[in-house]
N, C-alpha and C positions, 0 to 999 in steps of 0.2 A: 542510695547508689551514687557513686561518683562517675562522671562522664569524661572519658579520655578519648583520644583519637591518635591514629598514626599520622605523623607528619609526612606528606607525600614527597619524600626525598628522591623517589624513583620516577616521578612524573605520573603516578597512577597506580591502580591495583588490579587492573584487568589485563590478562595476558593475551587476549585476542582483540583488543580495541587499541589501535596504535596511538591515537591522540585523544586523551580524555579531557583536554582543556585545562590541565593543571601542570604547567611547565616545571621541571626540576630546576628551580632557580631561587636565589636568595630573595628576589623581589616578591615572588609568589608566596613562599613559605613564611616570610616575615609578616606580610600583610595578613595571611591566614591566621597566624598565631596571635597577633594582636587583636584581631576580630573575635577569635574563638573565646578568649577570656571575657570579652564584653558580653557575649550572648549566652554564657553559662557553662562552658566547658572548663574542666578542672585540671586537665593534664594532657600533655602531648608526648608521645613516644617517638624518639628520633632513632630510627633503625640504623645499623651500621653494616654496610657492605661496600667494598671498594669497586665492585662491578654491579651492574644492574641486572638482577635475576628476574625481573618482571618484563621489562621492555626489550631485553637483549643486552648482551655484554658490551656492545658498542654504543649503547644509549647513555645519556648523561645521568649521573646520580650525585647527590651532595654528600660531602663528608659529614659524619655525625657530630664529632666533638667540636670542630670549629663552628659549625652551624649552631650547636647548643650554646656555645659561649656568646655568640652574637645575639641569639634570642634572649639570653639571660639579661642582656642590657636593654632590650626594647620591650620587654613584657613586665607585668607588675605582680600578677598573682598566679600565673600558670605554672604548675609543677612540670619540670623538664626531666623526663625519664629518658636517659641516654643509654642506648645499647652499647655493650662493651664485650669484646671477645678476648679472653685472656691470651690466646696464642698471638694476638696482634699488639699487645700492650704489656710492657714491663710493669709489674704491679706497683712498685714504689713510685715510679714516675707518674703512673696513672692516678695514684692516690693524691699526689701533689696537684696535678692538673684538675682533678675533680674538685678538690678543696677550693681551688682558686675560682672555678666557675660557680661553686656554691656561694662564695662571697659576693661575686658579681650579681647573682640572682637574689641575694638576701635570704639564702637558706631554702631555695626551691629546687635544688638538684636531687635527682635520684638516679639509680642505675639499674639497667636490665642486663644481667650477666648471661651471656649466650655462649654455649660451647659449640664452636663452629661446625657447620655441616658441609660447606662447599669446598671440596678438595681442589677443584680447578682454580678457584680464586686464590687460594693460598699459594698454589704453585706459581701462578702468574705474578704474584707479589713477593715471591721469595720467602714465604713463611712456612715453617714446618707444620705438617698436618698430622696430628695424633689419631690413633684409632679411637673408637667411640668411648670405651670406658677409660682409656688413658686421658682423653680430653677432660673427663670429669675429675680424675685424680689431679691433673694440673690445675683445674679450676678451683678445687678445694684448697690447695696450697696457695694459689693466687689470692683467694679471699682472705686467708689468714694474714698474708702480708699487707693487703690493703687495710684490713681492720686494725692491725697493729700500728700501721703508720698513722691512721686517723686518731687512735686513742692513746697511744703511749708517747711520753715526752721524747724518749730515745728508743729506737726499735732495732733489734737485730734478729736475723733469721737465717738458718742454714738448712736447706731441704733438698729434695730430689730435683726440683725444677728451678728454684730461686735461692739466691743468697743476698742478704742485706746486712751491712755492718755498721751498727751504731748510727742509723739514719735519723735525721731530725726533720720533721715536717711542721712548719709554722708559717701562717696561722692554720689551726685546725679548722675543719668544716664548721659552718654556722650551725647546721642541724645536729642536735645531740639526741642520743649518744653517737649517731652517725647518720649520714644520708641513707634513706631507705634502699635496701638491696632487693630487687625483684629478680626472679628467675623462672624459667619454664622448662619442662621436661617430663616425659612420660615413662622413661626407662627406670628400672630399679635403682641404677646408679644415680640418676638425676634426682629421683624422689628422696633418696637417702641424704644426698648432699644438700638439697634445698631445705628440707625440714630441719637440718642441723645448723646451717650456716647463713640462711637468708631470712628476710623479713616478710616476704610475700611471694606467693606462687601464682604464675600466669599459665593459662592454657589456651589452645587454639579454639576455634568455634566448635560448639556442640550443643546438644539439647540441654535444658535445665536438669533433666533427670540424670543424664550422663555426667554432667559437671557436678551435680550435687553429690554423687557417689565419690567422685575424685576428691572433692573438698572434704568429705567426711574422712576419707583415707588419710589425707594430709594432716588434718586436725589430730587424728589419732596418733600419727607418727610424732607430731610435735609434742603432744601431751606426754608421750612415753619418755621424751627427752627432758621433760620438766622445764620447757622454755616458754617464754611469753607467746600468746596467740599470734598467728599469722593473719595477714589479709589475703584476699583472693580476687583475681581478675581474669577476664576472658576476652578474646577477640570476637568481633562480630562485624559483618558487612550489612549495613542498613539500607533498605529500599522502602521509602515512605511515599505513598501516593494517596490520592483522594479515595481510591477504592482498591480492594484486594486484587481485582482483575487487572487494573493498571499496573500494580506492583508486579504481578506475575508476568506480564508482558515484558517488563524491564528485565526481569531475571532471565527470561528466555533469550533476550538479546545478548546479555553479557556472558551467557554460558554456551553460546553457539561455538562449540569446540573446534578449533583449527590446530591440529598438532604441528602444522608447519610454522606457526607463529614463533617469533624469536624467543619469547619467554618460556616455551616448552622445551627448549634445548637441554635444560638442566633438570627436567622432571625426574628422570630415572636416577640421576646422581643424588638428588635430594632424598628420594625414597631409600636408596642404598645406605646413606650416611646418617639416617635417623632411625630411632626405634619407637614406632608409634603403636598405640594400643589398637588402632583401627587403620585399615588400609584406606588410601586416599585415591579417588578416581580422578581422571583428567577433568571431569566436570567440576569436582571440588577444587582442583588446582587452578582452574580458570580464574578464580577469585582468590586473592592472596589470603593466606592463613586460615583456610577452611571457613571463611567468614559466613558463608551462606548457611552452614550447618546450624548457626545460632537461631535461625528462623525469625530474624528481625525484618520481616517482609510483610507489607500490607498497609492498611489504613492506620492513621495515627493511634487510634484506640487499640487496635490489635498489637501494634508494636509496643505500646506502653504496657499492656497486660503481660506480654512476653518478658519484658524487662523486670516486672515485678515478680514473675516466676523465677527468674535468675536470682533476684534478691532473696527470695524465700529459700533458694537452694544454697545460699551462703556466699554469693558474690557481693563484693562492695565496689567493684570497678569494672566498667566496660571499656574496652579499647576498640573504638569504632573506625571503620573505613567507609567512605562515601565516594561517589563519582557522578559528576564533578564535585570535588571536595567542598569548595567554598559554598556553592549554591545549595547543596544537599545538607550541609551542616547548618545553614541558616534555617532551612525547612524543619530539620530535626529539633533545633532549639526552640523554634516558634510553636511547633505542633505536637511534639512528643514530650519533651522535658517537663513542661507544666503539668501534663497529665500524670507523669510518674511522681512528681513532687506534690500532687494534690492530696491534702489530708483525707479527703473522701475516698480516693482510690487506695491509698496506702493503708 
């Protein structure tokens, strides 16, 4: 199992806790990233939103791509998975930008392609917002352009959404045949696109049984296309304490739902612009990305066993959230990761 985490570019993950002690600043995230690779984390996901959907639209949030470029220069082995939304980035230009960051990092860049859900943000930033399936049609063509720019000496494309005329991208990315392209989605349109054009599939928090069935479905789709195997990751919010009772008390604290909190303002919009296989309650939404559904709550031994269940279900990457991030990542690295990696337990 590889251990990744969401970089706290929004200042936290809890919609009803105003101050989690993890400031949305370069000083905080750069220190966190450098420490994370020292204690055993493999990857950091840098999410992309121009407005803060967790703490409220008027709260600070960091830009994903400039932050990733800076992190590439100050880290040594951490994979930097940067979220990218095709509606916000022209594909040929993004391909050039990503290739440059890949060189800065020595081949450690990857991308999480996200088909946007937040119509209000797009409107405020003057960006066109497509309907759900149209967003995936655009994403499909966007991926074709990026892939062509990375792989071909001279690339041209004329399509519904994008046109590129004899474009040259040099130098190409360090990672070959290309930087890993991750994507998540649960709709039929999303699964068809991801299985055909991406390298890895990501899902929100859920039980090992539920995720295992989803992994099996995506593997079958991939095999039918006669493409190389995919890798699979899932989000999770981890609460590790000395005892299960202590961990449960922390969960009660962070899910004390207050619909008046700033982060709840876009709850209904998020539901309306996504197509989920399961409905999400306000309690689920109180923690970002349905992370508590993963069940990574309890004493270190309990959390380690749960992670091994995910591994047996087919996952090879966990994208974790903690609060406060720095302190809880240290605890997780010291008390849980050694148990998961122990030959006796595995």
